[in-house]
N, C-alpha and C positions, 0 to 999 in steps of 0.2 A: 781320425775319425772318431767323435762320444760320440755314439747310435743308443738305438734300438733292435734289435731284427726286425718289428714289423716298418718300421721306416729306414732297413738298411736296401727292406725287401722291396721298398718304390723307387729306388735308386741301382740296381737290376735289373726293375722293369721299365726301368726310363731310357738301358741301353737295349730291350730287347723290342719294344718301344716308340725311338727315337723322337720326337716332336723336337726339344729346346736344345735338344743335339742334332749333327748336321750329322748327311749319312757319308759328310768323307773324315770324319772325327770319330765316326766307330768304326768304318775302315782304319782309320792309324791306328786306331787304339788294339785293334783286334788281327794285327799282321806280324808273326811273327820275328820281327828282328838279332835278335838271339839264342841261341841254339844253348838250351840250361847246363852246364855243364853240372859233373856227380860233386853230389853236395856230403852225400856222404858212402859207407864201403857196400849197400844193398844198393843204392841206385844201377837201373838200368838206363845209362842215355844211354840216348836216338833223337833219331828228328822230329819223334809225336811232343819230345817238351821243348817250350821257349817260352820265350816273354816282349809281351806286346809294351805299348803306352803304358806304365802300371799293370797291366795282368798278365799272369802266368794261362800259357794257351798250351792245348794237348788236345790232336790236334791223326786221328786215321781217317778209313775209308770214307765212314759215316758220321763222323763224327768230330765235334767242331766245341770245345767247353773252354769258357773264359775264365777264369781261380784267380781265388787273395784266400789269403788265411793271414790270421791272430795271432799272437802268443804277450800277452803282458804276466808275464807269472804265475797268478796262481786264475787266468779267463784266458781261455785258448779261445779262437773265428777257426770257418772257415766255409764263403764259398762259391760257387759254383755259376754258367750260364754254361748252356748247351747251344748252341746256338745257332746247331742245327735239325735241330726241335723244338726249339722258341720254351722250355722250363729252364726250370733254377733252383735255387737252393742256398738258401740263409741257415748259419746253423754255428749260435755259441751257447758256453757252454760258462758260467763259472766254476771251472778244477783244474789242476794244475797235471790231468791227466786226462782234461775232457777232449779233447781230439785222440781220443785209445778207440771211439766206434765211428767219426767220421767216414769214416771210410763204407762202413756197410749203411750209411742214412745216405751217405751219397750216394753208391751203389743202385740204390731202393729209388731212387726221386730221377737221376737221372743217369742210372749204368754204370759203367763198367769204368772209374778215374786211377787204378792200382796207381800206377803208376805214378802222378800226382804224388800220392804216399809215399811210394819209397822215397822218390826226388826229397822231399820235408823229412822226413826219416823217425816220426811221430810212431811210434809201435803203436803196432793195432792191438786188438784182443782177439785174433784168429790170430795172432803171431806167439810164439815160442820164449822171440823175447820177452811180449810188452807180458806174455805171462809170470819168465819172471822177475819181470818190475813186482808185478802185486804179489808176490809171495816172499819178495826179499819187506815190503812195506810189512807183510802180513807178521812174519820173523822178524821183525824191530822192532816193532809193537810192544812184545811178551818178549824181550829181552836177550831173543834167539840170535848175537849181534856175530853170530861166527855163522848160520845159515843165513842171515840177508847177505852179510860180505859175501859171502859164496855167492844166493842167487842176484844180485847186484852186480859180480865182476862177468857172469853169464850176459850181462848186458852189457857189456863194456866191449865184450867184445864181437857186440855187431857191429855197437854204432859209440867205436871211442871215442868220433868225438865231444861227448853226452859232458863236459868239464862240471856238470852240475852233480852228475852222479856219482866224478871221479872224484868231487870235495867230498861227497857226502861215508861214502864208501872211507876213508880219510879221516872222519869224525864217531863212529863206528871199531873201526882198530885203537883209535885214544880208548871204549869205553873197550872195547872187550879186551886190551891189557891190561888196564886199571882193575878191569874184577880183578886181576888171580893173584894178586894182593889191596888192605888195606895197608888206608893211607892216615898216620897220621902226627900234625904238625903240636908241636911245641909246645910251646907255655910263651921258648922266647922269639919262636917264626911269629904265630898268630900276633902279637905284641908288635912288629915288627909291618905289617901293613896295615894297621891301622892308620886308619888319618884323610886326609880333604886328598882326590885327587882330579883335580876341577870340579864337573858336575857330577860324579862321582863317592860316595863315601862308604866308607870302612869304621864300620869301628864293633865297640865287643859288648856283649853280653852274657853275663857271666865267665864260659868258654866258647861264645858259639859266636864265632864271625860276622856277623849283620852287613847287609852291602844295601846303600840307596844312593838312588839315582835324584841329583834337585829335590825333592820334597814330594816324593811318589815314597811310591811302595816297596816294606822292606823285607828281605830276602835275607835267609839266615844263606851264609854260606860252604859249601865243604867239599872239603882238598881229590883230584880226580887226580894227580901227582899232587907233588911239593908243588907246584908252582900256575896248575888250570882249576878254579875253578865251578862246580856247577851253580849256579843262583837256584834258589829253590826248586819249585819242581817245570823251569820253567825248560824244552831239550833244548832251543836248537839255538841255545844264546850260554857263551861262558867266559868266564873272566879268568883273566893270565897276571899273573903279578910276575911283572920281572924285577931282577936287582941287579946292582951297580957291584963292581969286586967287594967290595968292604961289607958282601949279602944287605942292604939296605934297599930295600922296596922305592922304585926311583917313577915308575908310569905301571896303568892299570891298561892292560888290552881288552877292548870286549870282540871274543872270536860266534860271527853265525856263521850255524848250518853253509850257508850254498857261500862259503869263502871268502865273507864280506866283512871287515875289522875296522874298529875304531878304538883312537887311544888317546888314554886322558894324563898329564904329566905331574905326576907329587906337588902338590902346593900349598903344603903347612911344611915346616920341619920335622 
């Protein structure tokens, strides 16, 4: 669903005060049919958490909450309806850490919802793991990769299923190892990279290797290792030169910090 917080609030109101939705549909949607299994190491699974028709459900003796969440990378969302007390919350955020304060906001609006956020597994700002995450990003931003890796490893110990962070640690380990020695390419090694690789092009300006994709911006590239290159000041993208047995560069692979990659075969001699 592509919407705004205010319009989504109207959608929640339609469930709280049904006019165009039949009562039988409301009852069916907010009936638990499945007990939620553990999603992460922190989840204390109990019969309080279940799943209805499209809604997560959290029930206690005095509370009946229907909830859902959204995760589109850098956009996060959480919505909940306290069916027992006829209150609701809609929370949209344009940050990959947007759900870190969702529990506090939810608590202020509809009361205790901790089991929901334990199951979701997003670090909350009042947790030690979230503080390690925050300190890790701060250390990374200053180039202190050793400290950043340590903080992120503390988060992984709590949330081992966080593959995005596992890949980030690998990204930082490469930088940490590369910083221990200066990589210098010979003139022959630089010249061997020059060529067209599908939409990607490598050229030489003096002794500086230059990267360009299609007719876009040109960037100087500098070696992190003999085959891996930093592209300008683009932190979350790297370029790998793949060679054959004769040491000829046959393709370029673009590596992204989230673990994705794409490759371009050499298209000229």
